[in-house]
C-alpha positions in Angstrom: 8.1 6.1 16.6 6.3 9.0 15.1 2.2 8.3 14.6 -0.6 10.0 13.1 -4.4 9.0 15.0 -7.6 9.0 12.5 -10.8 7.5 13.0 -13.5 6.3 10.7 -16.9 6.7 12.4 -15.2 6.4 15.8 -13.4 3.2 14.5 -9.5 4.5 15.3 -6.3 3.5 13.9 -2.8 4.8 14.6 -0.7 4.7 11.5 2.8 4.0 11.3 5.3 4.5 8.7 7.7 1.6 9.1 10.8 3.9 8.4 10.0 5.0 11.5 10.4 2.4 13.6 14.2 1.6 14.8 13.3 -2.4 15.3 10.5 -4.9 14.0 7.0 -4.4 15.9 6.2 -7.1 17.5 3.0 -8.7 19.0 3.5 -7.0 22.7 4.5 -3.6 21.3 1.1 -3.5 19.0 -0.9 -4.6 22.2 1.0 -1.7 24.1 0.7 1.1 21.6 -3.1 0.2 21.2 -3.6 0.1 25.0 -6.5 2.5 25.9 -4.5 3.2 29.6 -0.8 2.4 28.5 -0.5 3.5 25.2 -1.6 5.9 22.7 -5.3 3.9 22.3 -6.5 2.4 19.2 -8.6 -0.3 17.4 -5.7 -0.9 15.7 -2.7 -0.1 13.6 -2.3 0.2 10.0 1.9 -0.2 9.1 3.2 0.9 5.7 3.3 2.1 3.2 5.5 -0.8 2.1 6.7 -1.3 -1.4 4.1 -3.9 -3.4 4.9 -5.6 -6.6 1.1 -5.7 -7.4 -0.3 -2.7 -6.0 0.7 1.3 -5.7 1.3 0.8 -2.0 1.6 -2.2 0.5 -0.5 -2.5 3.8 -0.2 -4.4 6.6 -3.3 -4.5 9.4 -3.1 -5.0 13.1 -5.6 -5.9 15.6 -5.1 -4.6 19.4 -4.8 -7.9 20.3 -1.5 -8.2 18.0 -3.0 -10.8 15.6 -2.6 -9.7 11.8 -6.0 -8.3 9.8 -6.3 -9.7 6.2 -8.7 -6.5 5.5 -10.4 -3.9 7.1 -12.7 -1.1 5.1 -12.0 1.8 8.0 -8.8 1.5 8.0 -8.3 1.0 4.2 -10.0 4.6 4.0 -7.9 5.6 6.9 -4.8 4.6 4.9 -5.8 6.0 1.7 -6.5 9.5 3.2 -3.1 9.3 5.3 -1.0 9.0 2.3 -2.1 12.0 0.4 -1.7 13.8 3.7 2.0 12.6 4.0 2.3 13.3 0.4 3.4 9.9 -0.5 0.8 10.3 -3.6 -0.7 13.5 -5.5 -3.3 11.0 -6.7 -6.7 10.4 -5.6 -7.2 7.3 -6.8 -4.5 4.0 -6.3 -4.1 0.9 -5.3 -3.4 -1.1 -1.8 -2.2 -4.4 -1.2 -3.5 -5.8 1.7 -3.5 -9.8 2.9 -6.9 -10.2 2.1 -6.0 -8.8 -1.4 -5.5 -6.1 -3.6 -8.5 -2.8 -3.2 -8.4 0.1 -5.4 -9.2 3.6 -3.2 -10.2 6.9 -4.1 -10.4 10.1 -1.9 -12.5 13.2 -2.2 -10.8 16.3 -3.1 -11.1 17.2 0.8 -10.2 14.2 2.1 -13.0 13.5 3.7 -14.7 11.0 2.1 -13.0 7.8 0.8 -14.4 5.2 -1.2 -13.0 2.0 -1.2 -13.9 -1.1 -3.5 -13.7 -4.2 -1.4 -13.8 -6.8 -3.7 -16.3 -9.7 -4.3 -18.2 -10.6 -1.3 -18.1 -14.6 -1.1 -20.4 -16.6 0.9 -18.7 -20.1 -0.2 -17.6 -22.1 3.4 -14.5 -23.2 1.9 -13.4 -19.4 1.1 -14.5 -17.9 4.2 -14.3 -20.6 5.9 -16.7 -22.2 8.0 -16.6 -26.1 8.9 -18.8 -28.5 7.1 -19.7 -29.7 3.9 -19.3 -27.2 0.9 -22.1 -25.0 0.8 -23.1 -21.4 0.7 -23.8 -19.9 4.3 -27.4 -18.9 4.3 -29.9 -18.9 6.6 -28.3 -22.0 9.4 -28.9 -21.8 12.9 -25.9 -21.6 15.6 -26.9 -22.8 19.3 -25.3 -20.3 22.0 -25.6 -20.9 25.5 -29.3 -22.2 24.8 -30.6 -19.8 21.8 -30.5 -20.8 18.3 -29.5 -17.7 16.8 -30.4 -17.6 12.7 -26.6 -16.8 10.6 -25.6 -16.5 7.1 -21.5 -16.4 6.8 -19.8 -14.3 4.5 -15.9 -13.2 3.5 -14.9 -10.2 2.1 -11.2 -10.7 2.2 -12.0 -11.7 6.3 -14.5 -13.7 7.5 -18.0 -12.5 9.0 -20.8 -14.1 10.8 -23.8 -11.8 10.3 -26.7 -13.1 12.5 -30.1 -11.9 11.7 -31.7 -9.1 14.7 -34.5 -8.2 15.4 -33.2 -5.6 18.1 -29.0 -5.4 17.7 -27.9 -4.0 20.9 -24.5 -3.3 22.5 -25.7 -6.0 25.1 -26.4 -8.2 22.3 -23.4 -8.0 21.0 -21.0 -8.3 24.4 -23.1 -11.4 25.3 -23.2 -13.4 21.9 -20.3 -11.7 19.7 -16.9 -13.0 21.9 -18.5 -16.0 21.9 -19.5 -16.9 18.1 -16.0 -15.0 17.4 -14.5 -18.3 19.0 -16.9 -20.9 18.0 -15.4 -24.2 16.4 -17.7 -23.1 13.6 -15.5 -21.0 12.2 -11.7 -22.2 12.2 -9.8 -18.7 11.8 -12.5 -17.4 13.9 -14.8 -14.3 13.0 -16.0 -10.5 13.1 -19.7 -10.9 14.2 -22.6 -8.6 13.0 -26.0 -8.5 14.7 -28.1 -6.8 11.9 -31.8 -5.8 11.6 -33.3 -5.0 8.3 -35.0 -1.6 8.5 -36.1 -1.3 4.6 -34.8 -2.0 1.6 -32.2 0.7 1.8 -31.2 0.7 5.5 -29.7 -1.9 7.6 -28.7 -1.5 11.1 -25.5 -3.3 13.0 -24.0 -3.8 15.7 -20.3 -5.3 15.7 -18.0 -7.8 17.6 -14.9 -7.4 15.6 -12.5 -10.4 16.1 -9.4 -9.4 17.6 -10.6 -6.1 18.9 -14.4 -6.4 20.7 -17.2 -4.2 20.2 -16.7 -1.5 17.5 -18.5 1.5 16.9 -18.2 1.0 13.3 -16.4 -1.5 10.5 -16.2 -1.2 6.5 -15.9 -4.8 6.1 -18.5 -5.5 8.7 -20.8 -3.1 6.8 -19.6 -4.8 3.6 -20.8 -8.4 4.5 -23.7 -7.7 6.1 -25.2 -5.7 3.3 -23.8 -8.2 0.9 -26.4 -10.9 3.1 -29.2 -8.4 3.1 -28.8 -8.3 -0.9 -28.0 -12.0 -1.1 -31.2 -13.0 0.9 -33.6 -10.9 -1.2 -34.5 -8.4 1.9 -32.5 -5.2 0.3 -31.6 -3.5 -3.2 -27.9 -2.9 -4.5 -27.6 0.4 -2.5 -27.6 0.2 1.0 -26.8 2.5 3.9 -25.6 0.4 6.9 -26.2 2.1 10.3 -24.0 1.5 13.2 -23.4 3.7 16.2 -20.2 5.6 15.2 -22.4 6.6 12.0 -23.2 5.8 8.3 -21.6 4.2 5.3 -22.7 3.6 1.7 -22.3 0.2 0.1 -23.3 -0.3 -3.6 -23.1 -3.9 -4.4 -23.4 -5.5 -8.1 -25.2 -8.6 -9.6 -21.4 -10.7 -8.8 -21.2 -9.1 -5.4 -18.7 -6.7 -5.5 -18.9 -4.2 -3.0 -17.4 -0.7 -3.2 -18.2 0.7 0.1 -17.9 4.8 1.0 -17.5 6.4 4.3 -15.8 9.7 6.2 -12.8 9.5 7.9 -11.4 12.0 10.4 -7.6 13.0 11.5 -7.4 13.0 15.2 -3.7 13.9 15.9 -0.3 13.3 15.5 2.7 12.6 17.7 5.9 10.8 18.8 5.4 7.5 20.8 8.2 7.8 24.0 11.1 4.7 24.1 10.1 5.0 27.6 7.0 3.3 27.2 8.5 0.4 25.7 10.6 0.3 28.9 8.3 -0.2 31.6 8.1 -3.9 30.7 4.2 -3.8 31.5 3.0 -5.7 28.6 2.5 -9.2 30.3 -0.4 -7.2 32.6 -2.2 -6.3 29.7 -5.6 -8.0 28.6 
């Protein structure tokens, strides 16, 4: 099974062409490939390209726990670059169909910077989804282990819970992230961002990603957090999102249509040996 590995600000993905797979990939295989000790190691798998009736290319995105993700900003940037690297297109602008909707991608001439139109961000509880009466989920309170946390919820094609925080840290993300991720308030679970507004053009976030855990960077998380800060009137329309892995630029319009720009780095390429799948160790993975 041939693969190429990239990272987007430390958020690493393995790109696999479905034509290079002998049999249909399953949840156990995904978990094994993504495992940092037993497999190649990554924050997810980008499976594509597939044929698409509505876009130039189709893409399936898988989390390291084997679940399928609707959308990933970093994953889309990586996949966009991989299409040019592997001569699937010679165009710098094209569209990609994901489970979370169609997106337009633009790759720079050196392929190191990619801009993705993430679509319109919604705060509607029925779309995200969030339980309770239909509403925009803004400045609500969730009680976690006796602590009241103020949050907003949004969807960028996948669900997000943005927690307002004065001092976001990896420790806070590890402590509260997994509890919020699976809270009954979010029927489909949720990605979690702990956000501090630095000034009207800059925010800082720490990320707990649904199905992946603590993550150095995330494109969809950056988009959701930036949209929340703009919606609350705390930031202007052009926002730099600071994360442990680096910075992503988000631009929003008055309808909360978001464009995301960030870097992509190629790491390596190789072949996954059949022997890895023959050890039958997937039941040991955590």
